N, CA, C and O atoms as a Maestro MAE file, in Angstrom:
{
 s_m_m2io_version
 :::
 2.0.0
}

f_m_ct {
 s_m_title
 :::
 protein
 m_atom[224] {
  # First column is atom index #
  i_m_mmod_type
  r_m_x_coord
  r_m_y_coord
  r_m_z_coord
  i_m_residue_number
  s_m_chain_name
  s_m_pdb_residue_name
  s_m_pdb_atom_name
  i_m_atomic_number
  :::
  1 25 31.608 25.769 10.318 1 A "UNK " " N  " 7
  2 3 30.462 25.593 10.502 1 A "UNK " " CA " 6
  3 2 29.421 24.422 10.261 1 A "UNK " " C  " 6
  4 15 28.478 24.241 11.031 1 A "UNK " " O  " 8
  5 25 29.638 23.687 9.211 2 A "UNK " " N  " 7
  6 3 28.541 22.655 9.221 2 A "UNK " " CA " 6
  7 2 29.423 21.389 9.737 2 A "UNK " " C  " 6
  8 15 28.956 20.254 9.832 2 A "UNK " " O  " 8
  9 25 30.980 21.797 10.107 3 A "UNK " " N  " 7
  10 3 31.470 20.344 10.701 3 A "UNK " " CA " 6
  11 2 31.195 20.452 12.058 3 A "UNK " " C  " 6
  12 15 30.795 19.370 12.488 3 A "UNK " " O  " 8
  13 25 31.247 21.312 12.900 4 A "UNK " " N  " 7
  14 3 30.695 21.829 14.030 4 A "UNK " " CA " 6
  15 2 29.222 21.413 14.334 4 A "UNK " " C  " 6
  16 15 29.077 20.945 15.464 4 A "UNK " " O  " 8
  17 25 28.595 21.453 13.904 5 A "UNK " " N  " 7
  18 3 26.928 21.244 13.754 5 A "UNK " " CA " 6
  19 2 26.390 20.128 14.111 5 A "UNK " " C  " 6
  20 15 26.414 19.258 13.241 5 A "UNK " " O  " 8
  21 25 25.809 19.797 15.311 6 A "UNK " " N  " 7
  22 3 25.508 18.264 15.500 6 A "UNK " " CA " 6
  23 2 24.357 17.635 14.735 6 A "UNK " " C  " 6
  24 15 23.965 16.483 14.920 6 A "UNK " " O  " 8
  25 25 23.685 18.777 13.568 7 A "UNK " " N  " 7
  26 3 22.547 18.102 12.879 7 A "UNK " " CA " 6
  27 2 22.465 19.209 11.796 7 A "UNK " " C  " 6
  28 15 22.685 20.413 11.922 7 A "UNK " " O  " 8
  29 25 21.964 18.258 10.319 8 A "UNK " " N  " 7
  30 3 21.803 19.592 9.708 8 A "UNK " " CA " 6
  31 2 21.214 21.051 9.435 8 A "UNK " " C  " 6
  32 15 20.116 21.495 9.771 8 A "UNK " " O  " 8
  33 25 22.188 21.639 8.772 9 A "UNK " " N  " 7
  34 3 21.181 23.035 8.670 9 A "UNK " " CA " 6
  35 2 20.742 23.182 7.515 9 A "UNK " " C  " 6
  36 15 21.136 22.680 6.463 9 A "UNK " " O  " 8
  37 25 19.371 24.339 7.849 10 A "UNK " " N  " 7
  38 3 19.268 24.772 6.800 10 A "UNK " " CA " 6
  39 2 19.746 26.226 6.098 10 A "UNK " " C  " 6
  40 15 20.811 26.586 6.600 10 A "UNK " " O  " 8
  41 25 19.370 26.935 5.321 11 A "UNK " " N  " 7
  42 3 20.211 27.993 4.918 11 A "UNK " " CA " 6
  43 2 19.812 29.384 5.572 11 A "UNK " " C  " 6
  44 15 20.381 30.438 5.289 11 A "UNK " " O  " 8
  45 25 18.810 29.270 6.445 12 A "UNK " " N  " 7
  46 3 18.959 30.518 7.341 12 A "UNK " " CA " 6
  47 2 19.240 30.553 8.137 12 A "UNK " " C  " 6
  48 15 19.022 31.547 8.831 12 A "UNK " " O  " 8
  49 25 20.145 29.137 8.735 13 A "UNK " " N  " 7
  50 3 20.290 28.711 10.061 13 A "UNK " " CA " 6
  51 2 22.262 29.086 9.312 13 A "UNK " " C  " 6
  52 15 23.036 29.558 10.145 13 A "UNK " " O  " 8
  53 25 22.685 28.901 8.228 14 A "UNK " " N  " 7
  54 3 23.879 29.141 7.795 14 A "UNK " " CA " 6
  55 2 24.043 30.903 7.447 14 A "UNK " " C  " 6
  56 15 25.025 31.632 7.581 14 A "UNK " " O  " 8
  57 25 23.071 31.116 7.103 15 A "UNK " " N  " 7
  58 3 23.017 32.828 7.304 15 A "UNK " " CA " 6
  59 2 23.576 33.724 8.588 15 A "UNK " " C  " 6
  60 15 24.548 34.472 8.690 15 A "UNK " " O  " 8
  61 25 22.296 33.228 9.740 16 A "UNK " " N  " 7
  62 3 22.656 33.379 11.135 16 A "UNK " " CA " 6
  63 2 24.070 32.987 11.514 16 A "UNK " " C  " 6
  64 15 24.750 33.791 12.152 16 A "UNK " " O  " 8
  65 25 24.522 31.896 11.193 17 A "UNK " " N  " 7
  66 3 25.644 31.531 12.079 17 A "UNK " " CA " 6
  67 2 26.906 32.433 11.092 17 A "UNK " " C  " 6
  68 15 27.991 32.503 11.670 17 A "UNK " " O  " 8
  69 25 26.831 33.261 9.365 18 A "UNK " " N  " 7
  70 3 27.240 33.956 9.049 18 A "UNK " " CA " 6
  71 2 27.290 35.372 8.904 18 A "UNK " " C  " 6
  72 15 27.937 36.019 8.081 18 A "UNK " " O  " 8
  73 25 26.538 35.770 9.791 19 A "UNK " " N  " 7
  74 3 26.121 36.981 10.390 19 A "UNK " " CA " 6
  75 2 25.903 37.882 9.209 19 A "UNK " " C  " 6
  76 15 26.294 39.034 9.018 19 A "UNK " " O  " 8
  77 25 25.099 36.986 8.377 20 A "UNK " " N  " 7
  78 3 24.233 37.599 7.034 20 A "UNK " " CA " 6
  79 2 22.793 38.002 7.199 20 A "UNK " " C  " 6
  80 15 21.874 37.239 7.497 20 A "UNK " " O  " 8
  81 25 22.702 39.399 6.950 21 A "UNK " " N  " 7
  82 3 21.287 40.126 6.963 21 A "UNK " " CA " 6
  83 2 20.207 38.706 6.801 21 A "UNK " " C  " 6
  84 15 20.617 37.749 6.145 21 A "UNK " " O  " 8
  85 25 19.130 38.672 7.301 22 A "UNK " " N  " 7
  86 3 17.944 37.222 7.472 22 A "UNK " " CA " 6
  87 2 16.828 37.693 6.557 22 A "UNK " " C  " 6
  88 15 15.630 37.668 6.838 22 A "UNK " " O  " 8
  89 25 17.467 38.201 5.225 23 A "UNK " " N  " 7
  90 3 16.603 38.612 4.205 23 A "UNK " " CA " 6
  91 2 16.464 37.463 2.669 23 A "UNK " " C  " 6
  92 15 17.319 37.017 1.904 23 A "UNK " " O  " 8
  93 25 14.794 37.293 2.747 24 A "UNK " " N  " 7
  94 3 14.428 36.448 1.698 24 A "UNK " " CA " 6
  95 2 15.454 36.372 0.449 24 A "UNK " " C  " 6
  96 15 15.707 35.214 0.119 24 A "UNK " " O  " 8
  97 25 16.120 37.421 -0.341 25 A "UNK " " N  " 7
  98 3 16.965 37.245 -1.434 25 A "UNK " " CA " 6
  99 2 18.450 36.724 -0.624 25 A "UNK " " C  " 6
  100 15 19.152 35.989 -1.319 25 A "UNK " " O  " 8
  101 25 18.848 36.965 0.434 26 A "UNK " " N  " 7
  102 3 20.261 36.564 0.822 26 A "UNK " " CA " 6
  103 2 20.021 34.957 1.417 26 A "UNK " " C  " 6
  104 15 20.904 34.108 1.301 26 A "UNK " " O  " 8
  105 25 18.726 34.680 2.054 27 A "UNK " " N  " 7
  106 3 18.834 32.771 2.260 27 A "UNK " " CA " 6
  107 2 18.502 32.155 0.647 27 A "UNK " " C  " 6
  108 15 18.972 31.053 0.365 27 A "UNK " " O  " 8
  109 25 17.883 32.720 -0.130 28 A "UNK " " N  " 7
  110 3 18.194 32.480 -1.254 28 A "UNK " " CA " 6
  111 2 19.564 32.160 -2.318 28 A "UNK " " C  " 6
  112 15 19.964 31.308 -3.110 28 A "UNK " " O  " 8
  113 25 19.995 33.624 -1.661 29 A "UNK " " N  " 7
  114 3 21.329 33.043 -2.459 29 A "UNK " " CA " 6
  115 2 22.338 32.005 -2.137 29 A "UNK " " C  " 6
  116 15 22.971 31.314 -2.936 29 A "UNK " " O  " 8
  117 25 22.416 32.002 -0.107 30 A "UNK " " N  " 7
  118 3 22.961 30.905 0.424 30 A "UNK " " CA " 6
  119 2 22.189 29.695 -0.235 30 A "UNK " " C  " 6
  120 15 22.850 29.187 -1.141 30 A "UNK " " O  " 8
  121 25 21.295 29.263 -0.077 31 A "UNK " " N  " 7
  122 3 20.779 27.797 -0.545 31 A "UNK " " CA " 6
  123 2 21.185 27.729 -1.552 31 A "UNK " " C  " 6
  124 15 21.758 26.655 -1.736 31 A "UNK " " O  " 8
  125 25 21.188 28.696 -2.783 32 A "UNK " " N  " 7
  126 3 21.856 28.324 -4.343 32 A "UNK " " CA " 6
  127 2 23.387 27.708 -3.921 32 A "UNK " " C  " 6
  128 15 23.824 26.700 -4.477 32 A "UNK " " O  " 8
  129 25 24.001 28.297 -3.071 33 A "UNK " " N  " 7
  130 3 25.210 27.942 -2.793 33 A "UNK " " CA " 6
  131 2 25.319 26.709 -2.665 33 A "UNK " " C  " 6
  132 15 25.884 25.945 -3.448 33 A "UNK " " O  " 8
  133 25 24.656 26.383 -1.431 34 A "UNK " " N  " 7
  134 3 24.534 24.912 -0.590 34 A "UNK " " CA " 6
  135 2 24.411 24.114 -1.576 34 A "UNK " " C  " 6
  136 15 25.088 23.089 -1.646 34 A "UNK " " O  " 8
  137 25 23.202 24.587 -2.833 35 A "UNK " " N  " 7
  138 3 22.874 22.971 -3.314 35 A "UNK " " CA " 6
  139 2 24.012 22.942 -4.857 35 A "UNK " " C  " 6
  140 15 23.857 22.097 -5.739 35 A "UNK " " O  " 8
  141 25 25.004 23.925 -4.907 36 A "UNK " " N  " 7
  142 3 26.052 24.003 -5.679 36 A "UNK " " CA " 6
  143 2 27.203 23.303 -4.954 36 A "UNK " " C  " 6
  144 15 28.138 22.801 -5.579 36 A "UNK " " O  " 8
  145 25 27.124 23.284 -3.786 37 A "UNK " " N  " 7
  146 3 28.031 22.822 -3.089 37 A "UNK " " CA " 6
  147 2 28.105 20.963 -2.804 37 A "UNK " " C  " 6
  148 15 29.034 20.178 -2.618 37 A "UNK " " O  " 8
  149 25 26.299 20.797 -2.912 38 A "UNK " " N  " 7
  150 3 26.044 19.435 -2.904 38 A "UNK " " CA " 6
  151 2 25.926 18.378 -4.053 38 A "UNK " " C  " 6
  152 15 25.889 17.148 -4.097 38 A "UNK " " O  " 8
  153 25 25.874 19.571 -5.115 39 A "UNK " " N  " 7
  154 3 26.119 18.858 -6.500 39 A "UNK " " CA " 6
  155 2 27.407 18.152 -6.694 39 A "UNK " " C  " 6
  156 15 27.503 16.983 -7.068 39 A "UNK " " O  " 8
  157 25 28.610 19.125 -6.351 40 A "UNK " " N  " 7
  158 3 29.631 18.791 -6.430 40 A "UNK " " CA " 6
  159 2 30.241 17.479 -5.594 40 A "UNK " " C  " 6
  160 15 31.154 16.733 -5.949 40 A "UNK " " O  " 8
  161 25 29.307 17.426 -4.157 41 A "UNK " " N  " 7
  162 3 29.941 16.323 -3.296 41 A "UNK " " CA " 6
  163 2 30.444 16.980 -2.104 41 A "UNK " " C  " 6
  164 15 30.564 16.583 -0.945 41 A "UNK " " O  " 8
  165 25 30.660 17.885 -2.569 42 A "UNK " " N  " 7
  166 3 31.290 18.589 -1.071 42 A "UNK " " CA " 6
  167 2 30.017 18.999 0.237 42 A "UNK " " C  " 6
  168 15 30.218 19.225 1.430 42 A "UNK " " O  " 8
  169 25 29.202 18.988 -0.240 43 A "UNK " " N  " 7
  170 3 27.766 18.631 0.786 43 A "UNK " " CA " 6
  171 2 27.072 17.676 0.452 43 A "UNK " " C  " 6
  172 15 27.177 17.023 -0.586 43 A "UNK " " O  " 8
  173 25 25.967 17.471 1.711 44 A "UNK " " N  " 7
  174 3 25.196 16.125 1.426 44 A "UNK " " CA " 6
  175 2 24.007 17.358 1.372 44 A "UNK " " C  " 6
  176 15 24.245 18.469 1.846 44 A "UNK " " O  " 8
  177 25 22.539 16.976 0.655 45 A "UNK " " N  " 7
  178 3 21.465 17.390 1.234 45 A "UNK " " CA " 6
  179 2 21.013 16.201 1.351 45 A "UNK " " C  " 6
  180 15 20.851 15.416 0.416 45 A "UNK " " O  " 8
  181 25 20.736 15.955 2.742 46 A "UNK " " N  " 7
  182 3 19.955 14.848 3.167 46 A "UNK " " CA " 6
  183 2 18.468 14.671 3.040 46 A "UNK " " C  " 6
  184 15 17.951 13.556 2.979 46 A "UNK " " O  " 8
  185 25 17.926 15.576 3.009 47 A "UNK " " N  " 7
  186 3 16.533 15.762 2.783 47 A "UNK " " CA " 6
  187 2 16.108 17.593 2.143 47 A "UNK " " C  " 6
  188 15 16.811 18.507 2.574 47 A "UNK " " O  " 8
  189 25 15.373 17.802 1.507 48 A "UNK " " N  " 7
  190 3 15.357 18.955 0.810 48 A "UNK " " CA " 6
  191 2 15.248 20.416 1.840 48 A "UNK " " C  " 6
  192 15 14.397 20.881 2.599 48 A "UNK " " O  " 8
  193 25 16.711 20.837 1.349 49 A "UNK " " N  " 7
  194 3 16.747 21.977 1.931 49 A "UNK " " CA " 6
  195 2 17.594 21.813 3.378 49 A "UNK " " C  " 6
  196 15 17.852 22.706 4.185 49 A "UNK " " O  " 8
  197 25 17.958 20.319 3.449 50 A "UNK " " N  " 7
  198 3 18.922 20.146 5.052 50 A "UNK " " CA " 6
  199 2 19.927 19.773 4.321 50 A "UNK " " C  " 6
  200 15 19.806 18.881 3.481 50 A "UNK " " O  " 8
  201 25 21.255 20.518 4.583 51 A "UNK " " N  " 7
  202 3 22.778 20.325 4.469 51 A "UNK " " CA " 6
  203 2 23.692 20.212 5.585 51 A "UNK " " C  " 6
  204 15 23.860 20.822 6.641 51 A "UNK " " O  " 8
  205 25 24.378 18.946 4.829 52 A "UNK " " N  " 7
  206 3 25.377 18.737 6.046 52 A "UNK " " CA " 6
  207 2 26.755 17.902 5.678 52 A "UNK " " C  " 6
  208 15 26.673 18.031 4.457 52 A "UNK " " O  " 8
  209 25 27.536 17.407 5.806 53 A "UNK " " N  " 7
  210 3 28.613 17.315 5.358 53 A "UNK " " CA " 6
  211 2 28.686 15.789 5.023 53 A "UNK " " C  " 6
  212 15 27.855 15.062 5.569 53 A "UNK " " O  " 8
  213 25 29.614 15.233 4.168 54 A "UNK " " N  " 7
  214 3 28.810 14.134 3.513 54 A "UNK " " CA " 6
  215 2 29.797 13.007 4.456 54 A "UNK " " C  " 6
  216 15 30.984 13.290 4.620 54 A "UNK " " O  " 8
  217 25 29.310 11.918 4.965 55 A "UNK " " N  " 7
  218 3 29.508 10.577 5.590 55 A "UNK " " CA " 6
  219 2 30.684 10.160 4.298 55 A "UNK " " C  " 6
  220 15 30.546 10.072 3.078 55 A "UNK " " O  " 8
  221 25 31.589 10.009 4.994 56 A "UNK " " N  " 7
  222 3 32.928 9.528 4.383 56 A "UNK " " CA " 6
  223 2 33.286 7.915 5.026 56 A "UNK " " C  " 6
  224 15 34.310 7.326 4.680 56 A "UNK " " O  " 8
  :::
 }
 m_bond[223] {
  # First column is bond index #
  i_m_from
  i_m_to
  i_m_order
  :::
  1 1 2 1
  2 2 3 1
  3 3 4 2
  4 3 5 1
  5 5 6 1
  6 6 7 1
  7 7 8 2
  8 7 9 1
  9 9 10 1
  10 10 11 1
  11 11 12 2
  12 11 13 1
  13 13 14 1
  14 14 15 1
  15 15 16 2
  16 15 17 1
  17 17 18 1
  18 18 19 1
  19 19 20 2
  20 19 21 1
  21 21 22 1
  22 22 23 1
  23 23 24 2
  24 23 25 1
  25 25 26 1
  26 26 27 1
  27 27 28 2
  28 27 29 1
  29 29 30 1
  30 30 31 1
  31 31 32 2
  32 31 33 1
  33 33 34 1
  34 34 35 1
  35 35 36 2
  36 35 37 1
  37 37 38 1
  38 38 39 1
  39 39 40 2
  40 39 41 1
  41 41 42 1
  42 42 43 1
  43 43 44 2
  44 43 45 1
  45 45 46 1
  46 46 47 1
  47 47 48 2
  48 47 49 1
  49 49 50 1
  50 50 51 1
  51 51 52 2
  52 51 53 1
  53 53 54 1
  54 54 55 1
  55 55 56 2
  56 55 57 1
  57 57 58 1
  58 58 59 1
  59 59 60 2
  60 59 61 1
  61 61 62 1
  62 62 63 1
  63 63 64 2
  64 63 65 1
  65 65 66 1
  66 66 67 1
  67 67 68 2
  68 67 69 1
  69 69 70 1
  70 70 71 1
  71 71 72 2
  72 71 73 1
  73 73 74 1
  74 74 75 1
  75 75 76 2
  76 75 77 1
  77 77 78 1
  78 78 79 1
  79 79 80 2
  80 79 81 1
  81 81 82 1
  82 82 83 1
  83 83 84 2
  84 83 85 1
  85 85 86 1
  86 86 87 1
  87 87 88 2
  88 87 89 1
  89 89 90 1
  90 90 91 1
  91 91 92 2
  92 91 93 1
  93 93 94 1
  94 94 95 1
  95 95 96 2
  96 95 97 1
  97 97 98 1
  98 98 99 1
  99 99 100 2
  100 99 101 1
  101 101 102 1
  102 102 103 1
  103 103 104 2
  104 103 105 1
  105 105 106 1
  106 106 107 1
  107 107 108 2
  108 107 109 1
  109 109 110 1
  110 110 111 1
  111 111 112 2
  112 111 113 1
  113 113 114 1
  114 114 115 1
  115 115 116 2
  116 115 117 1
  117 117 118 1
  118 118 119 1
  119 119 120 2
  120 119 121 1
  121 121 122 1
  122 122 123 1
  123 123 124 2
  124 123 125 1
  125 125 126 1
  126 126 127 1
  127 127 128 2
  128 127 129 1
  129 129 130 1
  130 130 131 1
  131 131 132 2
  132 131 133 1
  133 133 134 1
  134 134 135 1
  135 135 136 2
  136 135 137 1
  137 137 138 1
  138 138 139 1
  139 139 140 2
  140 139 141 1
  141 141 142 1
  142 142 143 1
  143 143 144 2
  144 143 145 1
  145 145 146 1
  146 146 147 1
  147 147 148 2
  148 147 149 1
  149 149 150 1
  150 150 151 1
  151 151 152 2
  152 151 153 1
  153 153 154 1
  154 154 155 1
  155 155 156 2
  156 155 157 1
  157 157 158 1
  158 158 159 1
  159 159 160 2
  160 159 161 1
  161 161 162 1
  162 162 163 1
  163 163 164 2
  164 163 165 1
  165 165 166 1
  166 166 167 1
  167 167 168 2
  168 167 169 1
  169 169 170 1
  170 170 171 1
  171 171 172 2
  172 171 173 1
  173 173 174 1
  174 174 175 1
  175 175 176 2
  176 175 177 1
  177 177 178 1
  178 178 179 1
  179 179 180 2
  180 179 181 1
  181 181 182 1
  182 182 183 1
  183 183 184 2
  184 183 185 1
  185 185 186 1
  186 186 187 1
  187 187 188 2
  188 187 189 1
  189 189 190 1
  190 190 191 1
  191 191 192 2
  192 191 193 1
  193 193 194 1
  194 194 195 1
  195 195 196 2
  196 195 197 1
  197 197 198 1
  198 198 199 1
  199 199 200 2
  200 199 201 1
  201 201 202 1
  202 202 203 1
  203 203 204 2
  204 203 205 1
  205 205 206 1
  206 206 207 1
  207 207 208 2
  208 207 209 1
  209 209 210 1
  210 210 211 1
  211 211 212 2
  212 211 213 1
  213 213 214 1
  214 214 215 1
  215 215 216 2
  216 215 217 1
  217 217 218 1
  218 218 219 1
  219 219 220 2
  220 219 221 1
  221 221 222 1
  222 222 223 1
  223 223 224 2
  :::
 }
}
């Protein structure tokens, strides 16, 4: 999903793409997972709350 996106995504957009109910708790859980992936270098957080694949 992030590879197909033409712009960085926020946690809410990721929830929508995954067909997860748009609720604050779900958005926060997705955001936490995205931040963990960014900490591991799998994703890049280019701006606070905006996630994309890292440039290689």
